[in-house]
C-alpha positions in Angstrom: 30.4 25.4 -83.0 31.4 22.7 -80.2 32.9 19.9 -81.5 33.3 16.5 -79.4 35.7 13.5 -79.9 34.7 10.4 -78.0 36.8 8.3 -76.3 38.9 6.2 -78.6 42.2 5.2 -79.8 44.2 7.4 -81.9 46.9 6.7 -84.7 49.5 9.2 -84.0 50.4 11.3 -87.3 54.4 11.5 -87.6 55.5 15.3 -87.8 56.9 16.5 -90.8 60.7 15.8 -91.5 62.9 17.9 -89.2 60.1 19.0 -86.7 60.2 18.5 -83.1 57.3 18.2 -80.7 57.7 19.1 -77.0 55.3 19.8 -74.0 54.8 23.7 -73.3 56.6 25.8 -70.6 55.6 29.2 -69.2 58.9 30.4 -70.7 57.4 29.6 -74.3 54.8 32.5 -73.7 56.5 35.1 -75.6 57.3 33.1 -78.8 54.4 31.4 -78.4 52.2 34.9 -78.5 54.2 35.9 -81.4 53.2 33.0 -83.3 49.6 33.2 -82.1 49.3 36.3 -83.7 51.4 35.5 -86.8 48.9 32.6 -87.1 45.5 34.6 -86.6 46.1 38.3 -87.1 43.4 40.7 -86.7 40.4 40.3 -86.2 41.0 37.6 -83.7 44.6 38.7 -82.1 44.6 42.8 -82.7 48.5 42.6 -82.3 51.5 41.0 -81.1 51.4 42.5 -77.6 47.8 41.1 -77.4 48.7 37.7 -78.6 51.4 37.6 -76.0 48.9 38.8 -73.3 46.3 36.3 -74.2 49.0 33.1 -74.0 50.5 34.6 -70.7 46.5 34.4 -69.6 46.3 30.9 -70.8 49.2 29.9 -68.8 48.0 31.5 -65.7 44.6 29.5 -65.9 42.0 32.1 -67.1 40.7 29.6 -69.8 40.8 26.6 -67.4 43.8 24.8 -66.2 46.4 24.3 -69.0 47.3 20.9 -69.3 51.2 21.0 -70.0 51.5 17.1 -70.1 48.8 16.8 -73.1 49.7 20.2 -74.9 52.5 20.4 -77.6 54.6 22.8 -79.2 55.9 22.1 -82.8 59.6 23.6 -83.8 61.6 23.4 -86.9 65.4 24.3 -86.3 64.7 25.9 -83.0 61.7 28.1 -84.7 58.4 27.3 -82.9 55.8 26.7 -85.8 52.9 25.3 -84.6 50.5 24.6 -81.2 47.9 23.0 -79.6 47.0 24.1 -76.1 44.5 22.1 -73.9 42.8 22.8 -70.7 41.8 20.1 -68.4 38.2 21.7 -68.6 37.1 25.1 -70.0 35.7 27.5 -67.6 32.5 28.3 -69.8 29.1 27.0 -69.0 28.5 25.3 -72.5 31.2 23.3 -72.7 31.6 19.4 -71.8 33.5 18.4 -68.7 36.5 16.9 -70.4 40.0 18.0 -71.6 39.4 21.1 -74.3 41.4 22.3 -76.9 41.3 26.0 -76.6 44.2 26.6 -79.4 45.1 24.6 -82.3 47.4 26.7 -84.9 50.4 26.7 -87.2 52.7 29.2 -88.7 51.2 30.3 -92.2 54.0 28.6 -93.8 53.6 25.4 -92.3 49.9 24.9 -93.2 48.7 21.7 -95.3 51.9 20.1 -94.6 50.2 17.5 -91.8 51.5 19.6 -88.8 48.1 20.4 -86.9 47.3 16.4 -87.5 50.6 15.6 -86.0 50.2 18.0 -83.1 46.6 17.0 -82.5 47.2 13.3 -82.7 50.0 13.3 -80.3 48.1 15.4 -77.8 45.0 13.1 -78.0 47.4 10.1 -77.6 48.5 11.5 -74.5 45.0 11.2 -72.7 43.2 8.7 -74.8 39.8 10.2 -73.5 36.9 12.4 -74.8 38.1 15.8 -76.1 36.1 18.9 -76.8 36.8 22.2 -78.9 35.1 24.9 -80.4 35.3 25.9 -84.1 34.1 28.5 -86.4 31.4 27.3 -88.5 33.2 29.0 -92.0 36.7 27.5 -91.1 36.4 24.6 -93.5 40.0 23.4 -93.4 39.7 23.3 -89.9 36.3 21.6 -90.1 37.6 19.0 -92.3 40.8 18.3 -90.2 38.6 17.8 -87.2 36.1 15.8 -88.8 38.9 13.2 -90.1 40.3 13.0 -86.5 36.6 11.8 -85.1 35.3 15.1 -83.9 31.5 15.8 -84.2 29.2 18.3 -83.5 28.3 18.4 -80.1 
């Protein structure tokens, strides 16, 4: 389901203690692909190699131009634990012409600790305009978070 957050100020949620957020780089693709697989597993991501390939394609622009300045990765003690990846515009015909969150995920051990809120609010603060994303209708945890952050069905 498509969700949209209209342009509005955003209150940035600080990351959990010890967590550092930074922009992604193409050199992060392999570690990011491993985390992507860890976060989703099958049936979303078949195996670690598929996760790495999907992230490589993301950096190449397959899902739209990746905005490195708006996207964020989260690290704890040098270990990548979360990510939000945003393209300037998604290539699919049913998506609005605005920044599109193509991925938002955290390591399973970091769920429900405020990490996703910190990542998303930091990203949205970098570009305080309209944002859109897709979420599966049965992903109740994500729907609740996105609702709190001002996303509405689009």
